[in-house]
DRENDO-1510 file (C-alpha; in Angstrom, 1 decimal, always signed):
<recs>
REC; n; res; u; v; w
REC; 1; MET; +10.2; -42.2; +24.5 .
REC; 2; ILE; +11.1; -38.6; +23.4 .
REC; 3; THR; +8.2; -36.1; +23.6 .
REC; 4; GLY; +7.8; -32.5; +22.7 .
REC; 5; GLN; +8.2; -31.5; +26.3 .
REC; 6; ASP; +11.6; -33.1; +26.3 .
REC; 7; LEU; +12.7; -30.8; +23.5 .
REC; 8; ILE; +11.3; -27.8; +25.3 .
REC; 9; ASP; +13.2; -28.8; +28.4 .
REC; 10; LEU; +16.3; -28.9; +26.3 .
REC; 11; GLY; +15.7; -25.3; +25.4 .
REC; 12; TYR; +14.0; -25.5; +22.0 .
REC; 13; ARG; +11.0; -23.4; +21.1 .
REC; 14; PRO; +8.0; -25.4; +19.8 .
REC; 15; ALA; +8.0; -25.4; +16.1 .
REC; 16; LYS; +7.0; -27.3; +12.9 .
REC; 17; TRP; +10.2; -29.4; +12.9 .
REC; 18; PHE; +9.3; -31.0; +16.3 .
REC; 19; LYS; +7.1; -33.7; +14.7 .
REC; 20; GLU; +9.7; -35.0; +12.3 .
REC; 21; ALA; +12.5; -34.7; +14.9 .
REC; 22; ILE; +10.5; -36.6; +17.6 .
REC; 23; ALA; +9.6; -39.4; +15.2 .
REC; 24; TYR; +13.2; -39.8; +14.0 .
REC; 25; ALA; +14.6; -39.7; +17.6 .
REC; 26; ASN; +12.2; -42.4; +18.8 .
REC; 27; GLN; +12.7; -44.6; +15.7 .
REC; 28; TYR; +16.5; -44.7; +16.3 .
REC; 29; ASN; +16.3; -44.4; +20.1 .
REC; 30; LEU; +18.6; -41.3; +20.2 .
REC; 31; GLN; +19.7; -40.2; +23.6 .
REC; 32; GLY; +22.3; -38.0; +25.2 .
REC; 33; GLU; +24.9; -36.5; +22.9 .
REC; 34; ALA; +23.5; -38.3; +19.8 .
REC; 35; LEU; +20.1; -36.7; +20.4 .
REC; 36; ALA; +21.6; -33.3; +21.0 .
REC; 37; ASN; +23.7; -33.5; +17.8 .
REC; 38; TYR; +20.7; -34.6; +15.8 .
REC; 39; LEU; +18.5; -31.8; +17.1 .
REC; 40; GLU; +21.1; -29.2; +16.2 .
REC; 41; THR; +20.9; -30.4; +12.6 .
REC; 42; MET; +17.1; -30.0; +12.7 .
REC; 43; ARG; +16.6; -26.6; +14.3 .
REC; 44; PRO; +16.4; -23.6; +11.9 .
REC; 45; ASN; +19.4; -21.4; +11.7 .
REC; 46; VAL; +18.9; -18.2; +13.6 .
REC; 47; VAL; +19.4; -15.1; +11.5 .
REC; 48; GLU; +20.7; -12.0; +13.3 .
REC; 49; PRO; +19.9; -8.4; +12.3 .
REC; 50; PHE; +22.8; -6.6; +10.7 .
REC; 51; ASP; +25.2; -4.9; +13.2 .
REC; 52; ALA; +25.2; -1.8; +11.0 .
REC; 53; PRO; +22.4; -0.6; +8.7 .
REC; 54; LEU; +22.8; -1.1; +5.0 .
REC; 55; ASP; +23.2; +2.0; +2.9 .
REC; 56; TYR; +20.2; +3.2; +0.9 .
REC; 57; HIS; +19.5; +5.8; -1.7 .
REC; 58; LYS; +18.1; +9.2; -0.6 .
REC; 59; ASN; +16.0; +10.6; -3.5 .
REC; 60; ILE; +14.7; +13.4; -1.3 .
REC; 61; ARG; +15.8; +16.9; -0.3 .
REC; 62; ALA; +14.3; +19.1; +2.5 .
REC; 63; GLU; +13.3; +22.6; +1.5 .
REC; 64; THR; +11.4; +24.0; +4.5 .
REC; 65; ASP; +11.6; +23.6; +8.3 .
REC; 66; ASP; +8.7; +21.2; +8.3 .
REC; 67; GLU; +10.4; +19.2; +5.6 .
REC; 68; ILE; +13.7; +19.1; +7.5 .
REC; 69; ASP; +11.9; +17.5; +10.5 .
REC; 70; ASN; +10.0; +15.1; +8.3 .
REC; 71; VAL; +13.1; +14.0; +6.3 .
REC; 72; GLN; +15.1; +13.5; +9.6 .
REC; 73; GLN; +12.3; +11.2; +10.8 .
REC; 74; VAL; +12.3; +9.3; +7.5 .
REC; 75; PHE; +16.0; +8.8; +7.7 .
REC; 76; ALA; +15.8; +7.6; +11.3 .
REC; 77; THR; +13.2; +5.0; +10.6 .
REC; 78; MET; +15.1; +3.8; +7.5 .
REC; 79; GLU; +18.3; +3.5; +9.5 .
REC; 80; ALA; +16.5; +1.1; +11.8 .
REC; 81; LEU; +14.8; -0.7; +9.0 .
REC; 82; MET; +18.0; -1.4; +7.1 .
REC; 83; HIS; +19.2; -3.6; +9.9 .
REC; 84; THR; +16.7; -6.3; +8.7 .
REC; 85; PRO; +18.8; -9.3; +7.7 .
REC; 86; THR; +16.8; -10.1; +4.5 .
REC; 87; LEU; +17.5; -6.8; +2.9 .
REC; 88; LEU; +19.9; -6.0; +0.1 .
REC; 89; ASN; +19.1; -2.5; -1.0 .
REC; 90; GLY; +16.7; +0.4; -0.4 .
REC; 91; CYS; +15.7; +3.9; -1.3 .
REC; 92; VAL; +13.3; +6.7; -0.4 .
REC; 93; MET; +11.3; +9.0; -2.6 .
REC; 94; PRO; +10.6; +12.8; -2.5 .
REC; 95; ASP; +7.1; +12.1; -1.1 .
REC; 96; ALA; +8.5; +10.1; +1.8 .
REC; 97; CYS; +7.0; +10.5; +5.3 .
REC; 98; PRO; +7.1; +8.3; +8.4 .
REC; 99; THR; +4.2; +6.1; +9.4 .
REC; 100; GLY; +4.3; +4.1; +12.6 .
REC; 101; GLY; +7.3; +3.7; +14.9 .
REC; 102; ILE; +11.0; +3.8; +14.3 .
REC; 103; GLY; +12.0; +0.9; +12.0 .
REC; 104; GLN; +8.6; +0.8; +10.2 .
REC; 105; ILE; +9.1; +1.3; +6.4 .
REC; 106; PRO; +8.1; +4.9; +5.6 .
REC; 107; VAL; +5.6; +5.9; +3.0 .
REC; 108; GLY; +7.7; +6.6; -0.1 .
REC; 109; GLY; +10.1; +3.8; +0.9 .
REC; 110; VAL; +11.4; +0.9; -1.2 .
REC; 111; VAL; +13.4; -2.0; +0.0 .
REC; 112; VAL; +14.7; -5.1; -1.7 .
REC; 113; ALA; +14.6; -8.4; +0.2 .
REC; 114; LYS; +16.0; -11.8; -0.8 .
REC; 115; ASN; +13.7; -14.8; -0.5 .
REC; 116; ALA; +11.4; -12.9; +1.9 .
REC; 117; ILE; +8.0; -11.2; +1.9 .
REC; 118; HIS; +7.5; -8.7; +4.7 .
REC; 119; PRO; +3.7; -8.1; +5.1 .
REC; 120; ALA; +4.2; -4.9; +7.2 .
REC; 121; MET; +6.2; -3.4; +4.3 .
REC; 122; HIS; +3.2; -3.5; +2.0 .
REC; 123; SER; +0.8; -2.6; +4.9 .
REC; 124; ALA; -2.9; -3.4; +5.3 .
REC; 125; ASP; -3.8; -1.4; +2.2 .
REC; 126; ILE; -2.5; -4.0; -0.1 .
REC; 127; CYS; -2.2; -3.0; -3.8 .
REC; 128; CYS; -3.4; +0.6; -3.3 .
REC; 129; SER; -3.4; +1.7; -6.9 .
REC; 130; VAL; -4.7; +4.2; -9.5 .
REC; 131; MET; -6.6; +3.6; -12.7 .
REC; 132; MET; -7.5; +6.1; -15.5 .
REC; 133; THR; -10.1; +6.1; -18.2 .
REC; 134; ASN; -10.0; +8.6; -21.1 .
REC; 135; PHE; -13.5; +9.6; -22.1 .
REC; 136; GLY; -12.5; +11.8; -25.0 .
REC; 137; GLN; -14.3; +15.1; -25.6 .
REC; 138; VAL; -16.9; +14.8; -22.9 .
REC; 139; SER; -17.9; +17.4; -20.3 .
REC; 140; PRO; -15.9; +16.8; -17.1 .
REC; 141; LYS; -18.9; +17.7; -15.1 .
REC; 142; ASP; -21.0; +15.0; -16.8 .
REC; 143; VAL; -18.2; +12.5; -16.0 .
REC; 144; LEU; -18.0; +13.6; -12.4 .
REC; 145; ASP; -21.8; +13.5; -12.0 .
REC; 146; ALA; -22.0; +10.1; -13.5 .
REC; 147; ALA; -19.2; +8.7; -11.4 .
REC; 148; HIS; -20.7; +10.2; -8.2 .
REC; 149; SER; -23.9; +8.3; -8.9 .
REC; 150; VAL; -22.2; +4.9; -9.1 .
REC; 151; THR; -19.2; +5.0; -6.8 .
REC; 152; HIS; -19.2; +4.5; -3.0 .
REC; 153; PHE; -16.9; +5.9; -0.2 .
REC; 154; GLY; -16.9; +5.3; +3.5 .
REC; 155; GLY; -17.4; +2.2; +5.6 .
REC; 156; GLY; -19.1; -1.0; +4.8 .
REC; 157; GLY; -19.9; -2.5; +1.4 .
REC; 158; ARG; -22.6; -2.7; -1.2 .
REC; 159; PRO; -24.4; -5.9; -2.2 .
REC; 160; GLU; -25.5; -4.7; -5.6 .
REC; 161; PHE; -22.0; -5.2; -7.0 .
REC; 162; SER; -21.2; -8.4; -5.1 .
REC; 163; ALA; -21.0; -11.0; -7.9 .
REC; 164; LEU; -17.4; -12.1; -8.4 .
REC; 165; PRO; -16.1; -13.8; -11.6 .
REC; 166; GLN; -16.2; -17.5; -11.0 .
REC; 167; ALA; -12.5; -18.0; -11.8 .
REC; 168; LEU; -11.6; -15.3; -9.2 .
REC; 169; GLU; -13.8; -16.9; -6.6 .
REC; 170; ASP; -12.2; -20.3; -7.2 .
REC; 171; ARG; -8.8; -18.8; -6.7 .
REC; 172; ILE; -9.9; -17.3; -3.4 .
REC; 173; LEU; -11.3; -20.6; -2.2 .
REC; 174; ALA; -8.2; -22.5; -3.2 .
REC; 175; ASN; -5.8; -20.3; -1.2 .
REC; 176; GLU; -5.1; -21.1; +2.5 .
REC; 177; PHE; -4.8; -17.4; +3.3 .
REC; 178; LEU; -8.0; -16.3; +1.5 .
REC; 179; ARG; -10.6; -19.1; +1.8 .
REC; 180; SER; -12.3; -18.1; +5.0 .
REC; 181; GLU; -15.9; -17.0; +5.0 .
REC; 182; ARG; -14.8; -13.5; +6.3 .
REC; 183; SER; -12.3; -13.1; +3.4 .
REC; 184; LEU; -14.8; -14.1; +0.8 .
REC; 185; SER; -17.5; -11.8; +2.3 .
REC; 186; PHE; -15.1; -8.9; +2.0 .
REC; 187; ALA; -14.3; -9.8; -1.6 .
REC; 188; LYS; -17.9; -9.7; -2.5 .
REC; 189; THR; -19.4; -6.9; -0.5 .
REC; 190; HIS; -16.5; -4.4; -0.9 .
REC; 191; LEU; -16.4; -4.6; -4.6 .
REC; 192; ALA; -17.0; -1.2; -6.2 .
REC; 193; THR; -16.2; +0.6; -3.0 .
REC; 194; GLN; -13.3; +3.1; -2.5 .
REC; 195; GLY; -12.9; +3.3; +1.3 .
REC; 196; ASP; -11.8; +6.6; +2.9 .
REC; 197; GLY; -8.7; +8.5; +3.9 .
REC; 198; ASN; -6.7; +9.8; +0.9 .
REC; 199; HIS; -8.6; +7.6; -1.6 .
REC; 200; PHE; -10.4; +9.6; -4.3 .
REC; 201; LEU; -12.2; +9.8; -7.7 .
REC; 202; PHE; -10.6; +12.6; -9.8 .
REC; 203; VAL; -11.8; +14.1; -13.1 .
REC; 204; GLY; -9.7; +16.5; -15.2 .
REC; 205; ARG; -8.6; +17.3; -18.7 .
REC; 206; SER; -5.4; +16.3; -20.6 .
REC; 207; LYS; -3.1; +19.2; -20.8 .
REC; 208; LYS; -2.1; +18.0; -24.3 .
REC; 209; THR; -5.4; +17.1; -25.8 .
REC; 210; GLY; -8.2; +18.5; -23.7 .
REC; 211; GLU; -9.8; +15.1; -23.4 .
REC; 212; THR; -11.6; +14.3; -20.2 .
REC; 213; ILE; -10.0; +11.7; -18.0 .
REC; 214; MET; -11.2; +10.0; -14.8 .
REC; 215; VAL; -8.7; +8.7; -12.2 .
REC; 216; THR; -9.6; +6.5; -9.2 .
REC; 217; HIS; -7.3; +5.8; -6.2 .
REC; 218; HIS; -8.0; +3.1; -3.7 .
REC; 219; GLY; -6.7; -0.4; -2.6 .
REC; 220; SER; -8.1; -3.8; -1.7 .
REC; 221; ARG; -10.4; -2.7; +1.1 .
REC; 222; GLY; -11.3; -5.4; +3.7 .
REC; 223; PHE; -10.3; -8.2; +1.4 .
REC; 224; GLY; -6.6; -7.1; +1.4 .
REC; 225; ALA; -6.7; -6.0; +5.1 .
REC; 226; ASN; -7.8; -9.5; +6.1 .
REC; 227; LEU; -4.9; -11.0; +4.1 .
REC; 228; TYR; -2.5; -8.6; +5.8 .
REC; 229; THR; -3.7; -9.7; +9.2 .
REC; 230; GLN; -3.1; -13.4; +8.3 .
REC; 231; GLY; +0.3; -12.6; +6.8 .
REC; 232; MET; +1.5; -10.8; +9.9 .
REC; 233; LYS; +0.6; -13.7; +12.1 .
REC; 234; THR; +2.5; -16.1; +9.8 .
REC; 235; ALA; +5.5; -13.8; +9.6 .
REC; 236; GLU; +5.6; -13.5; +13.3 .
REC; 237; PHE; +5.7; -17.3; +13.7 .
REC; 238; PHE; +8.7; -17.4; +11.4 .
REC; 239; ARG; +10.4; -14.4; +13.1 .
REC; 240; LYS; +10.2; -16.1; +16.5 .
REC; 241; GLU; +11.7; -19.2; +15.0 .
REC; 242; ILE; +14.5; -17.9; +12.8 .
REC; 243; SER; +15.2; -14.2; +13.7 .
REC; 244; PRO; +13.8; -13.3; +17.2 .
REC; 245; ARG; +15.9; -10.2; +17.4 .
REC; 246; THR; +14.4; -8.7; +14.2 .
REC; 247; LEU; +11.8; -6.0; +15.0 .
REC; 248; GLU; +8.3; -7.5; +15.0 .
REC; 249; LYS; +7.1; -5.0; +12.3 .
REC; 250; ASN; +9.8; -6.3; +10.0 .
REC; 251; ALA; +9.0; -10.0; +10.3 .
REC; 252; TRP; +8.9; -12.0; +7.1 .
REC; 253; ILE; +7.6; -15.1; +5.4 .
REC; 254; PRO; +10.4; -17.0; +3.6 .
REC; 255; TYR; +9.3; -17.4; +0.0 .
REC; 256; ASP; +10.9; -20.9; -0.3 .
REC; 257; THR; +8.3; -22.3; +2.2 .
REC; 258; ASP; +4.8; -23.6; +1.5 .
REC; 259; GLU; +3.5; -20.6; +3.4 .
REC; 260; GLY; +5.6; -18.2; +1.3 .
REC; 261; LYS; +4.4; -19.5; -2.0 .
REC; 262; ALA; +0.8; -19.5; -0.8 .
REC; 263; TYR; +1.1; -15.9; +0.5 .
REC; 264; TRP; +2.6; -14.8; -2.8 .
REC; 265; GLU; -0.3; -16.3; -4.7 .
REC; 266; ALA; -2.7; -14.6; -2.3 .
REC; 267; LEU; -1.1; -11.3; -3.1 .
REC; 268; GLN; -1.6; -11.9; -6.8 .
REC; 269; THR; -5.3; -12.7; -6.2 .
REC; 270; VAL; -5.7; -9.5; -4.2 .
REC; 271; ARG; -4.0; -7.6; -7.0 .
REC; 272; GLU; -6.5; -9.1; -9.5 .
REC; 273; TRP; -9.4; -8.2; -7.2 .
REC; 274; THR; -8.2; -4.7; -6.8 .
REC; 275; LYS; -7.9; -4.1; -10.5 .
REC; 276; LEU; -11.5; -5.4; -10.9 .
REC; 277; ASN; -12.6; -3.1; -8.1 .
REC; 278; HIS; -11.3; -0.1; -10.1 .
REC; 279; ALA; -12.7; -1.4; -13.4 .
REC; 280; THR; -16.1; -2.0; -11.9 .
REC; 281; ILE; -16.5; +1.7; -11.0 .
REC; 282; HIS; -15.0; +2.8; -14.3 .
REC; 283; ASP; -17.3; +0.5; -16.3 .
REC; 284; ALA; -20.4; +1.7; -14.4 .
REC; 285; THR; -19.5; +5.3; -15.2 .
REC; 286; VAL; -19.1; +4.4; -18.9 .
REC; 287; GLU; -22.5; +2.7; -18.9 .
REC; 288; LYS; -24.1; +5.7; -17.2 .
REC; 289; LEU; -22.6; +8.1; -19.8 .
REC; 290; LYS; -23.3; +5.7; -22.7 .
REC; 291; ASN; -19.8; +6.6; -23.8 .
REC; 292; GLU; -17.1; +4.6; -25.6 .
REC; 293; PRO; -13.8; +5.4; -23.8 .
REC; 294; LEU; -10.6; +5.9; -25.7 .
REC; 295; TYR; -8.2; +4.0; -23.5 .
REC; 296; ARG; -7.5; +2.9; -19.9 .
REC; 297; PHE; -4.5; +1.8; -17.8 .
REC; 298; TRP; -3.6; +1.3; -14.2 .
REC; 299; ASN; -0.7; +0.8; -11.8 .
REC; 300; GLU; -0.4; -0.1; -8.2 .
REC; 301; HIS; +1.9; +1.8; -5.9 .
REC; 302; ASN; +1.7; -0.1; -2.6 .
REC; 303; PHE; +2.7; -3.7; -3.2 .
REC; 304; VAL; +5.4; -6.3; -3.4 .
REC; 305; PHE; +7.1; -7.0; -6.8 .
REC; 306; LYS; +9.1; -10.1; -7.6 .
REC; 307; ASP; +12.2; -10.4; -9.7 .
REC; 308; GLY; +13.7; -13.9; -9.4 .
REC; 309; ASP; +14.3; -14.5; -5.7 .
REC; 310; LEU; +14.3; -10.7; -5.0 .
REC; 311; PHE; +11.2; -9.0; -3.6 .
REC; 312; TYR; +10.8; -5.3; -4.0 .
REC; 313; HIS; +8.6; -3.9; -1.3 .
REC; 314; ALA; +7.1; -0.5; -2.3 .
REC; 315; LYS; +5.3; +1.3; +0.5 .
REC; 316; GLY; +3.9; +4.1; -1.5 .
REC; 317; ALA; +6.1; +4.1; -4.6 .
REC; 318; THR; +5.2; +3.8; -8.3 .
REC; 319; PRO; +6.9; +1.0; -10.3 .
REC; 320; LEU; +8.5; +2.4; -13.4 .
REC; 321; ASP; +10.1; -0.8; -14.7 .
REC; 322; ASP; +7.7; -2.9; -16.8 .
REC; 323; LYS; +9.1; -6.1; -15.2 .
REC; 324; PHE; +7.1; -5.1; -12.1 .
REC; 325; VAL; +3.8; -4.5; -14.0 .
REC; 326; PRO; +2.9; -7.5; -16.1 .
REC; 327; ASP; -0.2; -5.8; -17.6 .
REC; 328; SER; +1.7; -2.6; -18.4 .
REC; 329; GLN; +0.4; -0.6; -21.3 .
REC; 330; GLY; +3.2; +1.3; -23.0 .
REC; 331; GLY; +5.1; +1.8; -19.7 .
REC; 332; LEU; +2.7; +4.6; -18.7 .
REC; 333; ARG; +2.1; +5.3; -15.0 .
REC; 334; LEU; +0.0; +7.7; -12.9 .
REC; 335; ILE; +1.2; +9.9; -10.1 .
REC; 336; PRO; -1.4; +12.0; -8.4 .
REC; 337; LEU; -0.4; +15.1; -6.3 .
REC; 338; ASN; -3.3; +16.8; -4.6 .
REC; 339; MET; -6.9; +17.7; -5.6 .
REC; 340; SER; -5.8; +21.2; -6.9 .
REC; 341; GLU; -2.9; +19.9; -8.9 .
REC; 342; PRO; -2.6; +17.7; -12.0 .
REC; 343; VAL; -2.3; +13.9; -12.0 .
REC; 344; LEU; +1.0; +13.2; -13.8 .
REC; 345; ILE; +1.3; +10.7; -16.6 .
REC; 346; VAL; +4.9; +9.5; -16.5 .
REC; 347; LYS; +7.3; +7.0; -18.0 .
REC; 348; GLY; +10.7; +6.1; -16.8 .
REC; 349; ALA; +13.7; +3.7; -16.6 .
REC; 350; THR; +15.4; +1.8; -13.7 .
REC; 351; THR; +18.6; +3.4; -12.4 .
REC; 352; ALA; +21.0; +2.4; -9.6 .
REC; 353; THR; +19.4; +5.0; -7.3 .
REC; 354; ASN; +15.7; +4.7; -8.0 .
REC; 355; LEU; +15.7; +0.8; -8.1 .
REC; 356; GLY; +12.9; +1.0; -10.8 .
REC; 357; PHE; +10.5; +3.3; -8.9 .
REC; 358; ALA; +9.1; +6.8; -8.7 .
REC; 359; PRO; +7.1; +8.7; -6.1 .
REC; 360; HIS; +3.4; +7.9; -5.7 .
REC; 361; GLY; +2.1; +11.3; -4.8 .
REC; 362; ALA; +2.9; +14.5; -2.9 .
REC; 363; GLY; +3.2; +13.0; +0.6 .
REC; 364; ARG; +2.8; +14.8; +3.9 .
REC; 365; ASN; +5.2; +16.7; +6.2 .
REC; 366; VAL; +3.0; +16.5; +9.3 .
REC; 367; SER; +0.3; +14.2; +10.5 .
REC; 368; ARG; -3.4; +14.8; +9.8 .
REC; 369; GLY; -4.1; +15.9; +13.4 .
REC; 370; LYS; -1.2; +18.3; +13.5 .
REC; 371; HIS; -2.2; +19.8; +10.2 .
REC; 372; LYS; -5.8; +20.4; +11.5 .
REC; 373; LYS; -4.4; +22.2; +14.5 .
REC; 374; THR; -2.5; +24.7; +12.3 .
REC; 375; LEU; -5.9; +25.6; +10.8 .
REC; 376; ALA; -7.9; +25.8; +14.1 .
REC; 377; HIS; -8.2; +29.6; +13.8 .
REC; 378; LYS; -10.4; +29.2; +10.7 .
REC; 379; THR; -13.7; +27.4; +10.3 .
REC; 380; VAL; -13.8; +24.3; +8.2 .
REC; 381; GLU; -16.0; +26.1; +5.6 .
REC; 382; GLU; -13.5; +28.9; +5.3 .
REC; 383; VAL; -10.6; +26.5; +4.7 .
REC; 384; PHE; -12.6; +24.6; +2.2 .
REC; 385; ALA; -13.6; +27.7; +0.3 .
REC; 386; GLU; -10.0; +29.0; +0.1 .
REC; 387; GLU; -8.4; +25.7; -0.9 .
REC; 388; THR; -10.9; +24.5; -3.5 .
REC; 389; ARG; -11.7; +27.7; -5.3 .
REC; 390; GLY; -12.5; +27.0; -8.9 .
REC; 391; LEU; -12.8; +23.3; -8.4 .
REC; 392; ASP; -15.8; +20.9; -8.1 .
REC; 393; VAL; -14.8; +19.1; -4.9 .
REC; 394; ARG; -17.3; +16.8; -3.2 .
REC; 395; PHE; -17.2; +14.7; -0.1 .
REC; 396; PHE; -19.3; +11.6; -0.3 .
REC; 397; SER; -20.4; +11.8; +3.3 .
REC; 398; ASN; -21.3; +15.5; +3.0 .
REC; 399; ARG; -18.8; +16.2; +5.7 .
REC; 400; ILE; -15.6; +18.1; +4.8 .
REC; 401; ASP; -12.3; +16.5; +5.8 .
REC; 402; ILE; -9.7; +19.3; +5.9 .
REC; 403; SER; -6.9; +16.8; +6.4 .
REC; 404; GLU; -7.3; +15.9; +2.7 .
REC; 405; LEU; -7.3; +19.5; +1.3 .
REC; 406; PRO; -4.2; +20.7; -0.7 .
REC; 407; SER; -2.4; +22.4; +2.2 .
REC; 408; ALA; -2.2; +19.0; +4.0 .
REC; 409; TYR; +0.3; +17.9; +1.4 .
REC; 410; LYS; +3.9; +18.7; +0.4 .
REC; 411; ASN; +4.4; +21.4; -2.3 .
REC; 412; ALA; +3.5; +19.6; -5.6 .
REC; 413; GLU; +6.0; +21.7; -7.6 .
REC; 414; SER; +8.8; +20.8; -5.3 .
REC; 415; VAL; +8.0; +17.1; -5.7 .
REC; 416; LYS; +8.0; +17.4; -9.5 .
REC; 417; GLN; +11.3; +19.2; -9.4 .
REC; 418; GLN; +12.9; +16.5; -7.3 .
REC; 419; MET; +11.5; +13.8; -9.6 .
REC; 420; GLN; +13.6; +15.5; -12.3 .
REC; 421; GLU; +16.6; +16.1; -10.1 .
REC; 422; PHE; +16.8; +12.4; -8.9 .
REC; 423; GLY; +15.8; +10.8; -12.2 .
REC; 424; LEU; +12.4; +9.5; -11.1 .
REC; 425; GLY; +10.5; +9.4; -14.3 .
REC; 426; GLU; +9.6; +11.8; -17.2 .
REC; 427; VAL; +6.3; +13.6; -17.2 .
REC; 428; LEU; +4.6; +13.0; -20.6 .
REC; 429; ASP; +1.2; +14.7; -19.8 .
REC; 430; GLU; -0.7; +16.2; -17.0 .
REC; 431; ILE; -4.4; +15.7; -16.2 .
REC; 432; MET; -5.5; +19.2; -15.1 .
REC; 433; PRO; -8.0; +19.2; -12.3 .
REC; 434; TYR; -11.7; +19.8; -12.7 .
REC; 435; GLY; -12.9; +18.2; -9.5 .
REC; 436; CYS; -12.9; +15.2; -7.3 .
REC; 437; ILE; -14.9; +13.1; -4.8 .
REC; 438; MET; -13.5; +11.8; -1.5 .
REC; 439; ALA; -15.0; +10.1; +1.5 .
REC; 440; GLY; -14.9; +13.1; +3.9 .
REC; 441; ASP; -15.3; +12.8; +7.6 .
REC; 442; TRP; -17.9; +9.9; +7.4 .
REC; 443; GLU; -17.0; +8.7; +10.9 .
REC; 444; ALA; -18.1; +12.0; +12.6 .
REC; 445; THR; -21.5; +10.6; +13.7 .
REC; 446; ALA; -20.5; +6.9; +14.0 .
REC; 447; PRO; -21.9; +5.3; +17.2 .
REC; 448; TRP; -18.5; +4.4; +18.5 .
REC; 449; ARG; -17.3; +8.0; +18.3 .
REC; 450; LEU; -20.4; +9.4; +19.9 .
REC; 451; LYS; -20.2; +6.9; +22.8 .
REC; 452; LYS; -16.5; +6.6; +23.3 .
REC; 453; GLY; -15.0; +9.8; +22.1 .
REC; 454; PRO; -12.7; +10.4; +19.1 .
REC; 455; PRO; -10.3; +7.7; +18.0 .
REC; 456; PRO; -6.5; +8.1; +18.0 .
REC; 457; THR; -5.2; +10.6; +15.5 .
REC; 458; PRO; -4.3; +8.7; +12.3 .
REC; 459; SER; -0.6; +8.4; +11.4 .
REC; 460; GLN; +0.8; +10.2; +8.4 .
REC; 461; GLY; -0.4; +8.8; +5.2 .
REC; 462; GLY; +0.8; +8.7; +1.6 .
REC; 463; GLY; +0.3; +11.1; -1.2 .
REC; 464; PHE; -3.1; +12.3; -2.5 .
</recs>
């Protein structure tokens, strides 16, 4: 009688195919060479990383010393990433910056994989996205005040907005990656919340029409982060089985498996939830103002996009091609820069070098912690006053976060120039800044910080 231990003793790693192989071997009493030959037909083919990295397109040019160092780090991590054996193509955007160790896809990176979804390449902030609502000729202060009264930044959730559409809840409960009590709780309690970090609520006026426009920026909160955790566990299972020499951070779930199809469906459900999350805040602002908005659109910039058996992983890159945005409205996309600069309304076409994408913001040249050190000779209040002059900038926690002020980001004009230089979308209009709301340093008085000291310095993040 053949057992699983017998297969392990023969050098095979425990895997899903053991059950079928053991049953077959015992049914036909396979032994010796016959057993060995059969087992070799059952074991998955091992896929090795590429000996040399694939080429990728560099839509970025360094213009300062800080940028030279940043771009070199981006290229180094892309070189390691492009050894991943599922990949066919890739590119980096002008807002690119590293996040995590060497081989981790950088912010501003896009890679194309065949029959593979790489959870780490969309990161925990699944479907980080932007939505705009045009309120017409309304005072921007009125819009910002109304929005401030209905939005929520920082940790935790809010039960008053916790009712999900029944169809969405049914989809959550039907998916093996989403149907846990923890996942459903996040989906309900984190609705109408914006999180922290570089997420924001921005109000400004159209440069062309003077109409007041609100833009929100956030992702899928705990709901998406929980899916990411499950996805990484599943990807690691497959990596150990089919490509153990691939970097752990670049593990993947084959799409042509039951797990792959279920994970893809889970991503679409998270996308639906995230769009609802934005819309709930926008609708609450509309109701507060008793205003009839002129129009609204949205786009994600941190997601996985499917075209046949190809999966485009955009870690902080705006999809230009309508094939990636099934609910596109006129091909319009939003690209924010920083709180003192306009949000760009763009449109563009796919080229051989942009792969159908544009930047998602201004990006960073140095980490949050390093940036704060460069400003240590000034008080927080001095920095805030200098960098927000003329703007109505609010922090929801009432604690200023200088790592989100304009000087923390790349030069916005340089990013716009490189968009034009590398063919990364045409700017159709600009939403000129009036003011914005961000989370601020809401963790400053958190019990874990007071008891245990400060957490590790966050890694570099994406654009504003």
